[in-house]
C-alpha positions in Angstrom: 14.2 -19.0 -0.3 14.5 -15.8 -2.4 11.1 -14.4 -1.4 12.0 -14.9 2.3 15.4 -13.1 1.8 13.6 -10.3 0.0 11.2 -10.0 2.9 14.1 -9.9 5.4 16.0 -7.4 3.3 13.1 -5.0 2.8 12.2 -5.1 6.5 15.8 -4.6 7.6 16.4 -1.7 5.1 13.2 0.1 5.9 13.9 -0.2 9.6 17.4 1.2 9.2 16.2 4.0 7.0 13.6 5.1 9.6 16.2 4.9 12.4 18.5 7.0 10.3 15.8 9.6 9.6 15.0 9.9 13.3 18.6 10.1 14.3 19.3 12.9 11.8 17.4 15.2 14.3 20.2 14.6 16.8 22.4 17.6 17.0 24.7 16.7 19.9 25.2 13.5 21.9 22.9 14.5 24.7 20.8 12.1 26.7 17.8 14.3 26.7 17.8 14.6 22.9 18.4 10.9 22.5 15.4 10.1 24.8 13.3 12.5 22.8 14.3 10.8 19.5 13.6 7.3 20.9 10.0 8.5 21.5 9.4 9.5 17.9 7.2 7.3 15.7 9.9 6.9 13.0 12.4 5.6 15.6 9.9 3.3 17.2 8.7 1.8 13.9 12.2 1.6 12.5 13.5 -0.2 15.7 10.6 -2.5 15.6 11.1 -3.4 12.0 14.8 -3.9 12.4 14.3 -6.1 15.5 11.7 -8.1 13.5 14.1 -8.5 10.6 16.8 -9.7 13.0 14.5 -12.3 14.5 13.5 -13.4 11.0 17.2 -13.6 10.1 17.7 -16.1 12.9 14.9 -18.2 11.5 16.4 -18.0 8.0 19.8 -19.1 9.3 18.3 -22.1 10.8 16.9 -23.2 7.5 19.4 -22.1 4.8 23.1 -22.3 4.2 24.9 -19.1 5.5 27.2 -19.1 2.5 24.1 -18.7 0.2 21.8 -16.6 2.4 24.2 -14.0 3.5 25.5 -12.8 0.1 21.9 -12.5 -1.2 20.5 -10.8 1.9 23.5 -8.5 2.2 23.3 -7.4 -1.4 19.6 -6.9 -1.2 19.8 -4.9 2.0 22.4 -2.6 0.4 20.3 -2.2 -2.7 17.2 -1.3 -0.7 19.1 1.0 1.5 20.4 3.0 -1.5 16.9 3.2 -3.0 15.3 4.2 0.3 18.1 6.7 1.0 17.6 8.4 -2.3 13.8 8.4 -2.1 13.2 9.3 1.5 16.4 10.8 2.8 17.2 12.9 -0.3 20.6 11.4 -0.6 22.4 11.7 -4.0 23.3 8.8 -6.3 26.1 9.2 -8.8 27.1 7.0 -11.7 29.8 5.2 -9.8 27.3 4.2 -7.1 24.9 2.8 -9.7 27.8 0.8 -11.3 28.8 -0.5 -7.9 25.2 -1.7 -7.2 25.1 -3.5 -10.6 28.5 -5.1 -10.0 27.4 -6.2 -6.5 24.2 -7.9 -7.8 26.1 -9.6 -10.6 28.6 -10.9 -8.0 25.8 -12.4 -6.0 24.5 -14.2 -9.0 28.0 -15.5 -9.7 28.5 -16.7 -6.1 25.3 -18.7 -6.2 25.5 -19.9 -9.8 24.9 -23.6 -10.0 23.8 -23.9 -6.4 20.0 -23.8 -6.9 18.0 -26.1 -4.7 
């Protein structure tokens, strides 16, 4: 289960990061600019990855308990989003962010403690 949730989370986070990168070029909410952004490679790849992740999520929901899958996937998506944002979008990370990520991951382990199957 965990490998499948990691696959989902990486695909989703990478797709979101690419969509964000393409949308950062948007200066005003203008239909012509939006249409131009939609045609860029990073938006197209990001949207495709995010759609694929959503379809894979539907598959995961049909096979795993929501109360187990969602906390793990949500925590991993947040973790990967932070890593991708720092590496590829030049966003800053401060100590309190790092502590929050650690606390979130510990919480996920605690939620799922004793529920291994």
